[in-house]
C-alpha positions as CSV (number, residue, x, y, z in Angstrom):
1,M,0.0,0.0,0.0
2,K,2.8,2.4,0.9
3,K,4.5,1.7,-2.4
4,L,1.3,2.5,-4.3
5,V,1.0,5.8,-2.4
6,V,4.6,6.7,-3.1
7,L,4.4,5.9,-6.8
8,M,1.1,8.0,-7.1
9,V,2.8,11.0,-5.4
10,I,5.9,10.7,-7.8
11,F,3.6,10.3,-10.8
12,F,1.4,13.3,-10.0
13,S,4.3,15.4,-8.9
14,T,6.0,14.7,-12.2
15,A,2.8,15.5,-14.2
16,V,2.5,18.8,-12.3
17,L,6.1,19.8,-12.9
18,T,5.9,18.9,-16.6
19,S,2.7,21.0,-16.9
20,V,4.4,24.0,-15.2
21,E,7.6,23.7,-17.3
22,A,5.5,23.5,-20.4
23,Q,3.9,26.9,-19.6
24,K,7.2,28.6,-19.3
25,K,8.2,29.9,-22.6
26,I,11.3,32.0,-23.4
27,R,10.1,34.8,-25.6
28,V,13.1,36.3,-27.6
29,Y,13.0,38.8,-30.4
30,P,13.4,37.1,-33.7
31,V,16.5,37.9,-35.8
32,I,16.2,41.1,-37.6
33,G,15.5,40.5,-41.3
34,T,13.4,37.3,-40.7
35,V,10.7,37.1,-43.3
36,V,7.2,35.7,-42.6
37,T,4.2,35.6,-44.9
38,K,1.5,36.2,-42.3
39,I,1.3,37.9,-38.9
40,S,-1.6,37.6,-36.5
41,K,-3.7,40.6,-35.7
42,P,-1.2,43.3,-36.4
43,K,-1.6,47.0,-35.3
44,I,-0.6,49.4,-38.0
45,I,1.4,52.4,-37.1
46,I,2.2,55.3,-39.5
47,R,5.7,56.7,-39.0
48,N,7.0,59.2,-41.5
49,T,4.4,58.1,-44.0
50,A,5.6,54.5,-43.8
51,K,3.5,51.7,-42.3
52,I,5.0,49.7,-39.5
53,Y,3.3,46.6,-38.1
54,F,3.2,45.5,-34.5
55,A,2.2,42.0,-33.6
56,D,2.8,40.1,-30.3
57,G,5.6,42.5,-29.4
58,I,7.4,42.1,-32.8
59,W,7.9,45.0,-35.2
60,Y,7.6,44.5,-39.0
61,K,7.7,46.3,-42.3
62,Q,5.8,45.0,-45.3
63,Q,7.6,44.3,-48.5
64,K,6.2,42.5,-51.6
65,G,3.4,40.9,-49.6
66,R,5.7,39.6,-46.9
67,Y,6.5,40.9,-43.5
68,I,10.2,41.5,-42.4
69,V,11.2,41.7,-38.8
70,I,12.7,45.1,-38.0
71,S,14.3,46.5,-34.8
72,A,11.8,48.3,-32.5
73,P,11.6,51.9,-33.7
74,T,12.6,54.2,-30.8
75,G,10.0,56.8,-30.0
76,V,7.0,54.9,-31.5
77,T,3.9,54.6,-29.3
78,V,1.6,51.7,-29.0
79,S,-1.6,51.6,-27.0
80,K,-1.1,48.0,-25.6
81,L,1.6,45.5,-24.8
82,P,1.2,41.8,-24.6
83,V,0.1,40.8,-21.0
84,R,3.3,38.8,-20.6
85,R,5.4,42.0,-20.4
86,K,7.5,42.5,-17.3
87,A,7.9,45.6,-15.3
88,V,11.6,46.4,-14.5
89,V,13.4,49.3,-12.9
90,I,16.5,50.6,-14.7
91,N,18.4,53.6,-13.5
92,G,15.5,54.5,-11.3
93,R,13.0,54.5,-14.1
94,K,10.1,52.0,-14.3
95,L,10.0,50.4,-17.7
96,F,8.2,47.4,-19.3
97,K,10.2,44.8,-21.2
98,Y,8.8,42.3,-23.7
99,R,11.0,40.2,-26.0
100,G,14.0,42.3,-25.2
101,V,12.4,45.6,-26.2
102,Y,11.9,48.3,-23.4
103,Y,8.9,50.6,-23.3
104,K,8.1,53.5,-20.9
105,K,4.5,54.3,-19.9
106,S,3.2,57.6,-21.2
107,G,-0.4,58.2,-20.2
108,R,-2.3,55.3,-21.4
109,N,0.3,54.3,-24.1
110,F,3.7,52.8,-24.2
111,V,6.7,54.3,-25.9
112,V,9.7,52.4,-27.3
113,V,12.9,53.6,-25.5
114,N,16.6,52.7,-25.7
115,V,18.2,51.4,-22.5
């Protein structure tokens, strides 16, 4: 009986740990220049008459029907960040970080900043 209980505890502990580990995902910014054919629910931002696309914390430009990953344009404002953003304090300033890009809160919006 004790062996059965021990085996059940080990089994369920392993299942819970595996489930928790599966939920932890490392979100990194893709390599600049990566080309994709489709992005999900992009926000379109106009900057100097050029369209920039923002989807899941990644910045793109469109070229020949495809989307190319670009570096986050400093000074550009977005109304929302993905919920997985992290609040960090750098040099006494509260910033938000997502996929390696830093944003400062400005009213109800977020502005891309260099750190």
